[in-house]
C-alpha positions, -999 to 999 in steps of 0.1 A, spaced: 580 -718 125 601 -737 159 601 -730 197 562 -739 217 545 -733 184 555 -761 166 547 -786 196 510 -775 190 512 -798 160 493 -795 126 463 -775 149 479 -742 142 490 -751 103 455 -755 94 435 -727 114 438 -694 127 440 -655 115 460 -643 84 469 -607 75 482 -601 42 492 -564 32 466 -545 47 470 -505 47 447 -485 60 448 -447 45 426 -414 57 431 -391 28 464 -396 19 478 -407 49 490 -446 54 482 -448 90 491 -487 90 505 -494 57 517 -530 40 509 -553 75 513 -585 73 514 -615 102 501 -647 108 478 -658 144 478 -697 143 453 -714 164 471 -719 195 496 -695 190 496 -658 211 510 -632 194 518 -596 208 516 -561 191 538 -535 206 550 -504 193 552 -463 205 525 -440 209 513 -437 175 522 -463 156 489 -475 146 483 -504 165 441 -495 176 437 -488 138 454 -522 132 430 -540 153 401 -518 141 406 -528 106 409 -564 113 376 -565 132 359 -541 104 356 -511 123 369 -484 104 345 -468 82 353 -440 60 389 -450 55 405 -464 25 420 -501 28 439 -523 13 450 -560 19 434 -594 25 424 -611 60 413 -650 60 401 -664 93 401 -703 86 414 -697 54 377 -677 39 381 -639 34 365 -617 59 379 -583 50 347 -573 29 322 -585 62 312 -560 88 320 -561 121 292 -582 130 299 -611 104 333 -613 115 325 -619 148 300 -648 139 324 -658 118 344 -665 149 369 -632 156 362 -616 183 382 -585 205 384 -563 234 383 -527 234 413 -500 253 379 -487 270 363 -522 279 327 -507 260 305 -528 283 266 -525 282 265 -506 313 227 -510 320 230 -551 320 241 -569 349 274 -592 342 253 -621 335 236 -604 309 264 -585 297 277 -628 292 247 -636 276 243 -610 250 279 -620 229 268 -657 241 237 -658 217 224 -679 191 252 -670 169 274 -682 193 251 -714 199 251 -724 164 286 -722 161 308 -749 180 343 -738 199 381 -750 195 381 -782 198 391 -789 233 380 -757 249 356 -749 274 325 -747 262 327 -773 229 315 -805 228 314 -819 258 318 -788 284 282 -787 281 274 -789 241 261 -764 212 248 -729 230 271 -735 257 289 -701 271 309 -718 297 340 -712 279 331 -675 287 323 -677 326 351 -705 329 380 -684 314 368 -654 334 365 -670 369 393 -690 367 401 -730 362 373 -740 384 342 -758 368 310 -739 364 292 -773 354 270 -780 325 256 -743 313 233 -753 281 215 -726 266 194 -740 231 195 -715 202 160 -701 209 169 -688 243 163 -650 254 193 -636 267 171 -629 304 171 -666 306 208 -672 291 218 -648 318 202 -667 349 218 -702 332 252 -682 339 243 -661 371 241 -705 384 275 -713 368 291 -685 383 278 -693 419 289 -729 411 326 -721 402 329 -696 432 325 -728 454 355 -740 441 376 -714 424 411 -711 429 426 -675 418 416 -651 393 384 -624 397 348 -635 413 329 -626 388 302 -649 404 296 -628 432 285 -599 412 266 -615 387 234 -594 391 251 -560 394 257 -537 368 292 -532 359 295 -492 368 292 -506 399 325 -532 397 357 -527 401 386 -520 376 402 -556 377 365 -569 375 354 -550 346 384 -562 325 375 -597 337 341 -592 323 355 -577 291 378 -606 285 349 -627 293 321 -617 270 346 -613 239 350 -654 247 313 -658 256 307 -661 211 335 -691 214 356 -673 194 386 -690 171 409 -660 176 406 -632 199 427 -599 198 426 -581 233 434 -541 235 454 -531 264 439 -557 287 461 -554 314 460 -517 314 457 -507 351 457 -542 365 478 -545 392 508 -580 397 482 -605 407 459 -590 380 485 -596 352 497 -633 364 457 -640 363 456 -627 327 488 -646 317 474 -677 327 439 -673 311 453 -662 275 475 -697 281 444 -716 289 427 -705 254 458 -710 237 464 -744 249 424 -752 237 434 -739 203 421 -707 199 444 -679 188 453 -650 208 461 -617 193 479 -594 222 477 -558 221 495 -541 251 518 -512 263 530 -538 292 564 -547 271 570 -570 300 539 -590 304 540 -597 262 578 -606 261 567 -630 287 535 -649 276 534 -645 236 550 -671 213 562 -643 188 558 -605 187 551 -578 157 566 -545 167 552 -514 146 561 -481 141 548 -455 119 522 -483 109 551 -503 98 563 -535 105 600 -533 117 605 -562 132 588 -593 135 603 -629 159 606 -645 188 602 -619 222 645 -631 227 652 -618 193 628 -589 191 638 -574 225 674 -568 212 663 -554 177 675 -519 170 648 -510 152 631 -520 183 651 -503 208 648 -472 183 614 -468 181 611 -465 214 641 -450 231 645 -429 203 682 -421 183 713 -397 188 720 -365 167 736 -387 139 706 -409 134 722 -438 151 712 -456 181 734 -442 205 718 -412 228 742 -379 227 751 -368 261 729 -336 274 739 -306 272 753 -289 308 730 -267 326 739 -236 323 730 -207 350 706 -184 342 721 -151 325 690 -125 316 660 -124 342 661 -146 370 629 -141 386 600 -168 381 566 -154 372 552 -166 406 547 -157 435 575 -143 461 602 -116 455 637 -122 447 649 -125 477 628 -151 486 636 -167 456 674 -172 466 663 -198 490 657 -216 455 623 -239 474 611 -264 445 587 -246 421 570 -281 418 569 -308 448 553 -343 442 551 -366 474 540 -403 471 508 -394 453 483 -420 434 458 -420 411 432 -434 391 416 -435 363 384 -414 361 384 -404 401 353 -415 422 316 -425 414 297 -398 420 253 -388 426 232 -416 418 258 -441 402 278 -438 438 243 -449 459 242 -478 435 280 -489 442 286 -475 472 316 -446 460 339 -479 447 365 -463 425 358 -462 390 396 -472 376 427 -491 393 455 -469 402 483 -462 374 499 -439 391 514 -455 429 534 -433 454 551 -410 431 576 -388 446 597 -360 421 601 -325 420 613 -294 398 631 -267 405 634 -230 391 657 -234 356 656 -269 351 645 -295 324 632 -327 343 622 -354 316 595 -377 330 599 -415 309 584 -445 308 566 -469 283 535 -464 272 509 -468 300 534 -462 328 510 -435 343 527 -401 328 495 -382 317 479 -392 343 505 -378 363 504 -346 343 468 -351 345 470 -347 386 496 -318 385 477 -297 365 445 -301 385 422 -323 363 424 -352 380 421 -355 420 448 -377 433 437 -405 457 465 -403 480 496 -380 484 502 -342 479 506 -321 454 525 -286 462 525 -258 433 545 -228 432 546 -229 472 510 -240 479 495 -273 477 469 -280 449 441 -299 466 407 -283 454 424 -262 431 410 -258 398 432 -251 367 423 -221 358 436 -210 396 467 -230 388 474 -213 358 470 -176 374 492 -190 397 517 -195 370 513 -228 357 512 -238 318 504 -269 300 513 -277 268 488 -308 262 493 -345 243 478 -331 204 491 -296 207 465 -270 225 457 -244 199 422 -233 186 427 -245 152 395 -225 138 416 -193 151 447 -178 127 482 -181 145 477 -143 154 444 -145 172 459 -176 193 485 -156 200 463 -124 209 436 -149 232 467 -166 249 484 -135 259 452 -121 274 458 -147 304 458 -127 334 498 -120 347 501 -146 372 504 -134 411 540 -121 420 551 -117 385 579 -94 378 562 -60 359 593 -49 343 583 -13 323 594 -12 286 587 13 258 550 11 240 549 -16 218 526 -21 191 497 -48 192 517 -76 175 553 -63 166 573 -77 138 600 -108 145 630 -92 159 615 -63 178 618 -80 212 638 -50 231 657 -73 253 656 -104 233 628 -135 232 637 -149 268 643 -113 282 609 -100 270 587 -131 286 585 -113 318 571 -77 304 539 -63 315 536 -54 276 513 -80 255 526 -71 222 568 -76 237 555 -109 252 543 -118 216 571 -105 198 594 -123 226 576 -157 209 581 -149 175 618 -146 183 624 -176 197 601 -201 171 606 -172 136 585 -197 118 555 -186 132 561 -150 114 552 -160 84 525 -179 94 501 -154 113 474 -151 92 471 -189 85 446 -211 106 463 -231 137 443 -262 122 463 -258 86 494 -260 104 522 -288 103 525 -309 129 563 -289 137 545 -257 133 512 -261 154 536 -275 183 558 -247 180 527 -225 181 513 -249 210 545 -236 230 543 -204 222 507 -202 235 519 -215 266 555 -192 271 534 -159 263 516 -164 295 550 -160 312 544 -192 338 569 -203 364 563 -242 358 557 -256 323 540 -289 317 546 -306 286 528 -342 274 546 -361 247 564 -335 232 575 -354 200 542 -371 192 535 -371 154 565 -354 145 595 -362 126 629 -364 145 643 -339 126 619 -313 138 624 -324 176 652 -312 189 657 -273 179 621 -269 195 641 -286 226 669 -264 222 647 -232 221 633 -244 254 665 -251 268 675 -215 265 639 -204 282 648 -226 312 685 -208 313 675 -178 307 644 -170 333 643 -196 357 611 -214 344 606 -252 357 599 -276 334 589 -312 332 589 -326 303 570 -362 291 589 -373 260 587 -408 243 622 -405 224 641 -411 254 679 -399 240 661 -368 228 651 -358 263 683 -368 279 699 -341 259 682 -313 274 675 -328 307 690 -320 337 674 -346 356 654 -373 345 625 -398 362 618 -430 348 583 -444 352 576 -480 352 536 -495 359 528 -463 376 561 -461 404 592 -445 395 616 -469 389 646 -450 383 657 -410 391 690 -402 379 706 -370 362 702 -368 325 739 -371 318 743 -404 341 715 -420 323 724 -407 289 761 -423 296 742 -457 310 718 -465 283 709 -499 296 694 -483 328 663 -471 308 663 -504 287 655 -524 314 625 -502 330 611 -501 287 615 -542 283 620 -563 313 653 -573 309 690 -566 305 689 -555 269 722 -560 246 725 -560 211 727 -589 192 763 -603 183 
């Protein structure tokens, strides 16, 4: 190995984590398949990949958190096999981790959270030579490593914990160390001031710092960080990077799993890329950044399977019933107001604390902003793609538009009226439909029953009720009197069901099958059918191709394009495969760390893929020569 790792000497070749041929299966499905890599002592290794690539399953398997799975392969820590050990034994051997959802002990104080992790088990295991908390930084039993790494470079003074000391006494000792660190702290999050508070009353940055420190309280050999930068602002990410570099300099191996690809490329010595549970690229960041397989995993491929994205089809003028199913007359629609207008919206994880927790924490926000001052619009008959790397804030924005999460600031106007304090069911009656990530059917009901349930949804106010001949409760595919798209506005439930069956003919032969028994592509067709049969004016589609084979997606997107063109349906499409989205979209917004980084016509972005690549990979991405 060359580069920055080589300069750290023989230390790295003697200790660390080795994963060899690791496979994780659930039934017949391999979620992780034949994955191998090494996290040497003193190295920072990045693990990235698109949604569903298997990243979290992989670190769960490494740390012993995959009960009920079938596992193959070998996991070594400092040369000893640990793959047969339970999670707590792996931790005692020196393998620590954080979690995406932080998983703090909410009924223990900050200091007590650190104390539990840095108790007798950690006391019996000296930390890596030179690490804070090893001999010379408090002696055996110290948890100064966690405190120092959490609050920044300032010294905490000696914090010596005996192996028989209870956790409350440990917490008291840590609190004293935190207080001493506060007097000379330079940067980082000041946990000294909140050492006696419960985690539920902390800001997101403070909670993230506590989770980081708790992972280090046991003086690990290797630490696995699962999405530690989620929700952090620029100063928070800089502090996180500094902490990771300090750990590596002290001889601790770090495996970093994060959606922030730019952070991963900036701080890591090597990067491993997963796609579909397999390693598709591995090496130094500068090589991985331009690897064709990485760009394909994140941006998708063109229609011929190559890396180039095809130009989107020209937007067609509406040819059918152009009156959207929403309030307003045809004359009013001639003005063509936006179906959706989002103005300077900011949103957080989880909203704000309420009730007793609000009294304890003073209404402290439960999470950091993940959507920051976003503005966008969707007009009738338009498909607007919402793109961006994992963790950019796309799903959070969809949830705010759908009324599932209140925005902290800004306004959302949906179908001519603001959505403030409007519940999701009222928005649905207004003319909004949502296809959520992971589909949206009832798995225990048949396809026929799902359609009948959805078609009973009350018509949006102002929807055009075109008189049509009576039809049976469930017409056969092909019986739609005016074509699939033209029949969506019918007041006859049977005709609307016939329309979606014309649009998705594969569902016609699956009417008696339970939705839970459908394939991924069939479930996605059903989810779209359930949304369209309600006669929406605006459709939100979250992660359209998630979990689907690439060949399944283009026909479904083409059907969506057809409905938008012929009925005036507006669509906000969240899609992880950029090239597929740009082929059917009129315009596209690219989110990066919660902000709009790009807003262009889809044709322009398709012709200039480097614009999107720079948002995803944090710099110019030129193919290797």
